[in-house]
FILUMDO-757002 format. One line per 8 residues: number of its first residue (from 1); for each residue x, y, z of N, C-alpha, C. Coordinates in Angstrom, 2 decimals, decimal comma. Layout:
<nodes>
NUM> X/Y/Z/X/Y/Z/X/Y/Z; ...
</nodes>
This chain:
<nodes>
1> 34,04/-37,87/-58,49/34,84/-38,75/-59,31/34,23/-38,81/-60,71; 35,09/-38,80/-61,69/34,61/-38,88/-63,07/34,30/-40,32/-63,44; 33,61/-40,50/-64,56/33,28/-41,84/-65,04/34,54/-42,64/-65,31; 35,55/-41,99/-65,88/36,82/-42,68/-66,17/37,49/-43,15/-64,88; 37,46/-42,32/-63,85/38,06/-42,70/-62,57/37,28/-43,86/-61,93; 35,97/-43,81/-62,01/35,14/-44,90/-61,48/35,41/-46,20/-62,21; 35,49/-46,13/-63,54/35,76/-47,32/-64,36/37,11/-47,91/-63,98; 38,11/-47,05/-63,82/39,46/-47,50/-63,45/39,43/-48,20/-62,08
9> 38,74/-47,62/-61,13/38,66/-48,21/-59,79/37,92/-49,56/-59,82; 36,85/-49,64/-60,60/36,10/-50,89/-60,70/36,96/-51,97/-61,34; 37,70/-51,62/-62,39/38,59/-52,60/-63,02/39,66/-53,08/-62,04; 40,21/-52,15/-61,28/41,22/-52,49/-60,28/40,62/-53,42/-59,21; 39,42/-53,09/-58,79/38,72/-53,93/-57,81/38,52/-55,34/-58,34; 38,06/-55,46/-59,58/37,82/-56,78/-60,18/39,13/-57,57/-60,27; 40,23/-56,92/-60,63/41,52/-57,60/-60,71/41,96/-58,11/-59,34; 41,80/-57,26/-58,32/42,18/-57,66/-56,97/41,31/-58,80/-56,47
17> 40,01/-58,74/-56,77/39,12/-59,83/-56,37/39,51/-61,14/-57,04; 39,92/-61,07/-58,29/40,36/-62,28/-59,01/41,62/-62,85/-58,35; 42,54/-61,98/-57,96/43,77/-62,43/-57,29/43,43/-63,08/-55,94; 42,51/-62,47/-55,21/42,10/-63,02/-53,93/41,47/-64,40/-54,11; 40,59/-64,54/-55,10/39,96/-65,83/-55,37/40,98/-66,89/-55,73; 41,97/-66,50/-56,53/43,03/-67,45/-56,92/43,84/-67,86/-55,69; 44,21/-66,89/-54,86/44,99/-67,20/-53,66/44,18/-68,08/-52,70; 42,89/-67,80/-52,55/42,05/-68,62/-51,69/41,93/-70,04/-52,22
25> 41,82/-70,19/-53,52/41,75/-71,53/-54,12/43,05/-72,30/-53,88; 44,18/-71,61/-54,02/45,47/-72,25/-53,77/45,61/-72,64/-52,30; 45,17/-71,76/-51,40/45,24/-72,06/-49,96/44,35/-73,26/-49,63; 43,16/-73,34/-50,21/42,26/-74,47/-49,97/42,87/-75,76/-50,48; 43,55/-75,70/-51,62/44,20/-76,90/-52,16/45,29/-77,40/-51,22; 46,05/-76,47/-50,65/47,10/-76,85/-49,69/46,47/-77,44/-48,44; 45,40/-76,82/-47,94/44,69/-77,35/-46,77/44,19/-78,77/-47,05; 43,63/-78,97/-48,24/43,12/-80,30/-48,61/44,24/-81,34/-48,61
33> 45,43/-80,95/-49,11/46,58/-81,86/-49,10/46,97/-82,22/-47,66; 47,01/-81,22/-46,78/47,36/-81,46/-45,39/46,32/-82,35/-44,70; 45,06/-82,08/-44,95/43,98/-82,90/-44,37/44,09/-84,35/-44,84; 44,33/-84,52/-46,13/44,44/-85,88/-46,69/45,62/-86,61/-46,04; 46,73/-85,92/-45,87/47,90/-86,52/-45,22/47,56/-86,97/-43,81; 46,84/-86,11/-43,08/46,49/-86,44/-41,70/45,52/-87,61/-41,64; 44,56/-87,65/-42,56/43,63/-88,78/-42,61/44,37/-90,07/-42,94; 45,26/-90,01/-43,95/46,03/-91,18/-44,34/46,90/-91,71/-43,20
41> 47,34/-90,80/-42,33/48,20/-91,18/-41,20/47,43/-91,32/-39,90; 46,10/-91,30/-40,00/45,20/-91,52/-38,87/45,58/-90,67/-37,65; 45,72/-89,38/-37,88/46,04/-88,47/-36,79/45,19/-87,21/-36,90; 44,88/-86,62/-35,76/44,12/-85,37/-35,80/44,94/-84,18/-35,31; 46,20/-84,43/-34,92/47,08/-83,35/-34,49/48,52/-83,71/-34,80; 49,26/-82,72/-35,30/50,67/-82,93/-35,62/51,48/-81,70/-35,28; 52,71/-81,91/-34,82/53,67/-80,83/-34,65/54,64/-80,93/-35,82; 54,73/-79,86/-36,59/55,62/-79,81/-37,74/56,45/-78,55/-37,62
49> 57,73/-78,71/-37,32/58,63/-77,58/-37,10/58,05/-76,72/-35,97; 57,75/-75,47/-36,23/57,19/-74,59/-35,19/55,67/-74,53/-35,25; 55,08/-75,37/-36,09/53,64/-75,33/-36,30/52,95/-76,52/-35,66; 51,74/-76,29/-35,21/50,88/-77,37/-34,74/49,65/-77,33/-35,63; 49,35/-78,45/-36,30/48,17/-78,50/-37,15/47,20/-79,52/-36,58; 45,93/-79,17/-36,68/44,87/-80,04/-36,18/43,81/-80,21/-37,24; 43,27/-81,41/-37,30/42,13/-81,70/-38,16/41,28/-82,69/-37,38; 40,44/-82,15/-36,51/39,70/-82,98/-35,57/38,20/-82,78/-35,74
57> 37,45/-83,75/-35,31/35,99/-83,67/-35,33/35,56/-82,73/-34,22; 34,69/-81,82/-34,56/34,14/-80,88/-33,59/32,63/-81,07/-33,58; 32,08/-81,33/-32,43/30,64/-81,53/-32,33/29,99/-80,24/-31,85; 28,80/-79,99/-32,36/28,09/-78,78/-31,97/26,59/-79,00/-32,08; 25,87/-78,02/-31,63/24,41/-78,06/-31,72/23,93/-76,78/-32,39; 22,93/-76,91/-33,20/22,34/-75,76/-33,87/20,84/-75,80/-33,70; 20,27/-74,63/-33,61/18,84/-74,52/-33,48/18,20/-74,70/-34,85; 17,24/-75,60/-34,97/16,57/-75,89/-36,24/15,43/-74,89/-36,44
65> 15,76/-73,76/-37,04/14,81/-72,67/-37,24/13,64/-73,11/-38,11; 13,91/-73,86/-39,16/12,85/-74,27/-40,09/11,83/-75,16/-39,38; 12,30/-76,11/-38,58/11,37/-77,00/-37,86/10,58/-76,22/-36,82; 11,26/-75,29/-36,13/10,56/-74,48/-35,13/9,49/-73,62/-35,79; 9,83/-73,06/-36,93/8,86/-72,22/-37,66/7,64/-73,04/-38,07; 7,85/-74,29/-38,51/6,74/-75,15/-38,92/5,84/-75,51/-37,74; 6,44/-75,81/-36,61/5,65/-76,30/-35,47/5,15/-75,19/-34,55; 5,81/-74,04/-34,57/5,43/-72,93/-33,68/5,45/-71,60/-34,45
73> 4,67/-71,52/-35,49/4,68/-70,34/-36,36/4,37/-69,06/-35,60; 3,46/-69,11/-34,65/3,09/-67,91/-33,90/4,25/-67,42/-33,04; 4,93/-68,33/-32,35/6,09/-67,94/-31,54/7,23/-67,44/-32,43; 7,43/-68,13/-33,55/8,47/-67,72/-34,49/8,23/-66,28/-34,94; 6,99/-65,98/-35,31/6,65/-64,62/-35,76/6,83/-63,61/-34,64; 6,51/-64,01/-33,43/6,63/-63,11/-32,28/8,08/-62,71/-32,01; 9,02/-63,63/-32,26/10,42/-63,36/-31,95/11,29/-63,10/-33,18; 10,65/-62,92/-34,31/11,38/-62,59/-35,53/11,34/-61,08/-35,73
81> 12,48/-60,53/-36,09/12,50/-59,09/-36,36/13,17/-58,85/-37,70; 12,73/-57,81/-38,34/13,29/-57,44/-39,64/14,60/-56,69/-39,43; 15,54/-56,94/-40,30/16,80/-56,21/-40,27/17,02/-55,58/-41,63; 17,87/-54,61/-41,67/18,17/-53,94/-42,92/19,67/-53,77/-43,04; 20,20/-54,18/-44,18/21,63/-54,02/-44,45/21,80/-53,50/-45,86; 23,00/-53,10/-46,18/23,30/-52,69/-47,55/24,21/-53,74/-48,17; 23,98/-54,04/-49,43/24,80/-55,01/-50,14/25,46/-54,29/-51,31; 26,79/-54,45/-51,42/27,53/-53,84/-52,52/27,89/-54,93/-53,51
89> 27,54/-54,73/-54,79/27,90/-55,69/-55,83/28,41/-54,95/-57,04; 29,26/-55,61/-57,77/29,75/-55,11/-59,05/29,55/-56,23/-60,04; 28,74/-56,00/-61,06/28,45/-57,04/-62,04/29,08/-56,69/-63,38
</nodes>
């Protein structure tokens, strides 16, 4: 690929990423409106036409890695493994 072709592809990529970010922001705004409506109406589930929307509390548990590392550094080191990935960025 020539430099001109690469530049064109990068510009196209940046434009598409901007469109995606805009669409995601608009979708989040709509979600926020729906959540606010559900909170105002004190409901966590609604049937609207053919759609069912939920905004409910979900409880979960997570392992506190930082606390475990502080209190059991030797065990943490024993069960920690290095990984390698590739990261693609365009600046």
